[in-house]
C-alpha positions, 0 to 999 in steps of 0.5 A, a space after each residue: 624748757 623754753 615757755 609755751 604759747 598758746 594762741 587763743 581765739 574767740 568772738 568772747 571777751 569772756 571765753 578768752 579771759 577765762 582761758 587766759 587766767 587758766 592757763 597762765 596759772 599753768 604757765 603758758 603764756 597766751 595770746 588772744 585774737 577776736 576775729 579771724 584776720 586778727 588769728 592769722 596776724 598773731 599766728 604770723 607774729 608770735 609763732 604760737 605752739 599750739 592754737 585754740 580756735 572758736 568756729 564761730 568768728 568775725 571776717 572769717 570762721 575758724 574752719 577757714 582759719 584752720 585750712 590757711 594755717 595747714 597750708 603754711 608749712 611752717 605751720 603746718 604742725 601745730 596743734 590746733 583744737 578746736 574749741 567750739 560751742 558747736 556739738 555736733 558729728 558735722 561740725 566735729 568733722 568739718 574741723 577735723 577736715 579743715 586740719 584740726 587736732 582735736 575737737 572741745 565743746 563748750 562749756 569745757 572743763 578747765 582741767 580737762 583743757 590744761 591736760 589737753 593742752 599741755 600733752 600737745 605742749 609736751 611733744 618735742 615738735 612742741 619744743 622745737 617750735 618754742 626753741 625756733 621761736 627763741 632763736 628768732 626773736 634774739 636774731 631779731 634784738 640783735 639786729 635792732 643793737 
């Protein structure tokens, strides 16, 4: 199986690091972003298999990021898991309406987080995204040579 890539978008360096270390133990490659615009750039550059997305971010909030990503056909089926300290029903509904796949509140249980991510990474669509990403990288390398 190709290496899975998860994009972690959170303005807290501590949260990014905790999630990164947790997922790296599971042999999942992690890319991080600390604000909305960096997140969109990382989606285009890294072609992640899944995005963990905070809501309250500088430069663009998580709801808007989710909507922008969902409008792009290449990422329409990429799982987006909102990871937020906001736990109200309105926040969860707004996350769903903006296109999130799931919603996990902070503080989160690491085991639950890993199980949720793995469940989404083991789908045929996720495996296909990983294979396409690897093919794209190989093609770029061939052009450089």
